[in-house]
C-alpha positions as CSV (number, residue, x, y, z in Angstrom):
1,X,-0.1,0.0,0.1
2,X,2.8,2.5,0.7
3,X,4.7,1.8,-2.4
4,X,1.0,2.5,-4.2
5,X,0.7,5.8,-2.7
6,X,4.1,6.7,-3.2
7,X,4.2,5.8,-6.8
8,X,1.0,7.4,-7.4
9,X,2.2,10.6,-6.2
10,X,5.3,10.6,-8.2
11,X,3.6,9.9,-11.3
12,X,1.7,12.8,-10.8
13,X,4.5,14.8,-10.0
14,X,6.2,13.7,-12.8
15,X,3.4,14.4,-15.1
16,X,3.3,18.2,-14.1
17,X,6.9,19.1,-14.4
18,X,8.8,16.2,-16.2
19,X,10.8,18.5,-18.2
20,X,11.9,20.8,-15.5
21,X,12.6,18.8,-12.6
22,X,13.5,15.5,-11.1
23,X,12.4,13.8,-8.3
24,X,14.4,11.2,-6.1
25,X,12.3,9.1,-3.9
26,X,13.9,6.6,-1.5
27,X,14.3,3.1,-2.8
28,X,12.2,1.6,0.2
29,X,10.4,2.7,2.8
30,X,9.7,1.4,6.3
31,X,6.1,1.1,7.7
32,X,5.5,3.9,10.3
33,X,8.7,6.2,9.2
34,X,8.7,9.4,7.7
35,X,10.4,10.3,4.3
36,X,11.9,13.2,2.7
37,X,12.2,13.4,-1.0
38,X,14.5,15.4,-2.9
39,X,13.7,17.4,-5.8
40,X,15.2,19.4,-8.6
41,X,14.0,22.3,-10.9
42,X,12.7,25.6,-9.9
43,X,9.6,27.4,-9.3
44,X,6.6,26.1,-7.4
45,X,4.5,23.0,-8.0
46,X,1.9,20.8,-6.4
47,X,2.5,17.5,-4.8
48,X,0.0,14.9,-4.6
49,X,0.1,11.7,-2.1
50,X,-2.7,9.3,-3.4
51,X,-3.8,6.5,-1.2
52,X,-6.4,4.2,-1.1
53,X,-8.5,6.0,1.5
54,X,-6.8,9.6,1.6
55,X,-5.3,12.2,-0.6
56,X,-2.7,14.7,0.6
57,X,-2.4,17.9,-1.6
58,X,0.4,20.5,-0.9
59,X,2.2,23.3,-2.6
60,X,6.1,22.6,-2.6
61,X,9.1,24.4,-4.0
62,X,11.2,22.5,-6.6
63,X,14.8,22.2,-5.7
64,X,13.6,21.3,-2.1
65,X,13.0,18.4,0.1
66,X,9.3,17.1,0.1
67,X,8.6,15.8,3.7
68,X,6.0,13.3,4.3
69,X,5.3,12.6,7.9
70,X,4.9,9.0,9.1
71,X,1.2,9.3,9.8
72,X,0.5,10.0,5.9
73,X,2.1,6.6,4.9
């Protein structure tokens, strides 16, 4: 389930700015732990974390880290 959320979020973020930015998600995520996803590029973007029962939407700055709390995973 965690991987599905992360994959969905990455696909959406990549589709919104694939030409101008990169995201570097962690290879593995342990249940109940927070993660940080480094990004590149410039400007503002919208990050969506989509799961089976919830959706998280947040504004992020490219070239900054995207932090996701453990309770969101």
